[in-house]
C-alpha positions in Angstrom: -26.3 -9.1 20.5 -23.9 -11.0 18.5 -21.6 -9.5 15.9 -22.1 -10.6 12.3 -19.7 -13.3 11.2 -17.8 -13.3 8.0 -18.4 -16.3 5.8 -14.7 -17.6 5.4 -15.9 -19.7 2.3 -16.1 -16.4 0.3 -12.9 -16.0 -1.9 -11.7 -12.3 -2.2 -11.6 -11.1 -5.9 -9.6 -7.9 -5.2 -7.1 -6.7 -2.6 -6.2 -3.2 -1.5 -2.6 -1.8 -1.7 -1.3 -3.4 1.5 -3.0 -6.8 0.8 -1.8 -6.8 -2.7 1.8 -6.1 -1.6 1.9 -8.7 0.9 0.4 -11.1 -1.5 3.1 -10.3 -4.0 5.8 -10.4 -1.4 7.0 -6.8 -1.9 7.0 -3.6 0.0 4.0 -1.3 -0.4 6.3 1.4 -1.7 7.5 -1.0 -4.4 3.8 -1.6 -5.5 3.1 2.1 -5.6 6.2 2.4 -7.8 5.0 -0.4 -10.2 1.6 1.5 -10.4 3.4 4.7 -11.3 5.3 2.8 -14.0 2.0 1.3 -15.4 3.3 -2.1 -14.8 0.2 -3.0 -12.7 -3.1 -0.9 -12.6 -5.4 -0.9 -9.7 -9.2 -0.6 -10.4 -11.2 2.3 -8.7 -14.2 1.1 -6.9 -15.9 4.2 -5.3 -13.0 5.9 -3.4 -10.9 2.9 -3.1 -8.3 1.4 -5.3 -8.3 -2.4 -5.7 -6.1 -5.0 -7.3 -8.1 -7.9 -8.9 -6.3 -11.1 -7.8 -6.5 -12.4 -11.4 -4.5 -9.3 -12.4 -1.9 -10.0 -9.8 -1.5 -13.6 -11.0 -1.1 -12.5 -14.5 1.5 -9.9 -13.6 3.5 -12.7 -12.0 3.0 -15.2 -14.8 4.3 -12.6 -17.3 7.5 -12.2 -15.3 6.6 -9.4 -12.9 8.1 -6.6 -15.1 9.1 -3.4 -13.6 12.0 -1.6 -12.1 13.1 -2.2 -8.5 
């Protein structure tokens, strides 16, 4: 039996904490701190917290405000 294949043409709309931190080029702990400071907010989907890609792009376009 063959394993199901993932359609690589599908673009992800949201990323988990680790993926979002990698996409932003920051440490996961820095992303957690930004969330605690309300500089960026994840969306809860079931039991998971996800970061919409459009929100990450907006955060960067506005200068990525937050303390480091």
